C-alpha positions in Angstrom: 22.0 5.6 26.8 19.2 7.7 28.3 18.6 9.4 24.9 18.0 6.1 23.3 15.2 5.1 25.8 12.5 7.4 24.4 13.2 6.0 20.9 13.1 2.5 22.2 9.8 3.1 24.0 8.3 4.8 21.0 9.3 1.8 18.8 7.9 -0.7 21.3 4.7 1.3 21.5 4.4 1.3 17.7 5.0 -2.5 17.6 2.3 -2.8 20.3 -0.2 -0.8 18.1 0.6 -3.1 15.2 0.0 -6.2 17.4 -3.3 -4.6 18.5 -4.4 -4.4 14.9 -3.4 -8.0 14.3 -5.3 -9.1 17.5 -8.4 -7.0 16.6 -8.4 -8.5 13.1 -8.3 -12.0 14.6 -11.2 -11.2 16.8 -13.2 -9.8 13.8 -12.4 -12.9 11.8 -13.5 -15.2 14.7 -16.7 -13.3 15.5 -17.8 -13.1 11.9 -16.5 -16.6 11.0 -14.5 -15.2 8.1 -12.1 -17.6 6.3 -9.5 -14.7 6.2 -6.5 -14.6 8.5 -6.9 -12.0 11.3 -3.6 -10.4 10.2 -5.1 -9.6 6.8 -8.2 -8.1 8.4 -6.0 -6.1 10.8 -4.0 -4.7 7.9 -7.2 -3.8 6.1 -8.4 -1.9 9.2 -5.0 -0.2 9.4 -5.1 0.8 5.7 -8.7 2.2 6.2 -7.4 4.4 9.1 -4.5 5.5 6.9 -6.8 6.3 4.0 -9.2 8.2 6.3 -6.4 10.2 7.7 -7.0 9.0 11.3 -3.5 7.5 11.4 -0.3 8.5 9.6 2.1 5.8 8.4 4.9 7.8 9.9 3.4 7.2 13.3 4.1 3.5 13.0 7.3 3.6 10.8 9.8 2.6 13.4 7.8 -0.3 14.8 7.0 -1.6 11.3 10.7 -1.2 10.4 11.7 -3.3 13.4 9.2 -6.0 12.5 10.4 -6.1 8.9 14.0 -6.2 9.9 13.4 -9.2 12.0 11.0 -10.9 9.6 13.1 -14.0 9.2 12.5 -14.9 12.9 8.8 -15.2 12.2 9.5 -18.0 9.6 11.3 -20.3 12.1 8.2 -21.8 13.6 6.7 -22.5 10.2 9.9 -24.1 9.0 10.2 -26.2 12.1 6.6 -27.5 11.6 7.7 -29.0 8.3 9.7 -31.6 10.3 6.3 -33.1 11.2 5.5 -33.8 7.6 8.6 -35.7 6.4 6.7 -38.5 4.7 4.4 -36.1 2.9 7.4 -34.0 1.7 9.3 -37.1 0.5 6.3 -38.1 -1.7 4.8 -34.8 -2.7 7.6 -32.4 -2.1 8.4 -31.8 -5.7 4.8 -30.8 -6.4 4.7 -28.5 -3.5 7.9 -26.9 -4.6 6.6 -26.5 -8.1 3.5 -24.8 -6.8 5.6 -22.5 -4.6 7.9 -21.6 -7.5 5.0 -21.0 -9.9 3.0 -18.8 -7.4 6.1 -16.8 -6.6 6.7 -16.1 -10.2 3.1 -15.1 -10.6 3.3 -12.7 -7.7 6.6 -11.2 -9.0 5.0 -10.7 -12.5 1.9 -9.2 -11.0 3.9 -6.8 -8.9 6.1 -5.8 -11.8 3.0 -5.1 -14.0 1.4 -3.1 -11.2 4.6 -1.0 -10.6 4.9 -0.4 -14.4 1.3 0.6 -14.7 1.5 3.0 -11.7 4.8 4.5 -13.1 3.1 5.2 -16.4 0.1 6.6 -14.7 2.1 8.9 -12.6 4.2 10.0 -15.6 1.1 10.7 -17.6 -0.4 12.7 -14.7 2.9 14.7 -14.4 2.8 15.5 -18.1 -0.8 16.6 -18.0 -0.2 18.9 -15.1 0.2 22.6 -16.2 3.5 24.2 -15.2 3.3 26.2 -12.0 4.1 29.9 -12.0 7.0 31.0 -10.0 6.0 33.0 -7.0 
């Protein structure tokens, strides 16, 4: 049990750091009056720190993994709020569902194209790289 405590504290600290970025992004959005969610700005700030080498993704891996593993819990409040819009969903629900399905397909297609493009780019870079001499 006592061996698991440092791992638990490290994971909770990492979750806390991620929450701090979310909060800071919200503050930036509010101060600048940006129409972008604070979480998106916070992720942008985190990405910038990763790109600059200030932070390493491995430093936040356990906390991010915990949040991803429990992601379904974050959808419960949004799903429950749909109960307030029963009349709207009865009349316009099929249109909303159509938009959701179309946008999901577009995101899936864009992701597939991006992965394919990056795969080809990496393969071309590997082919263009001269063989290394054995040392």
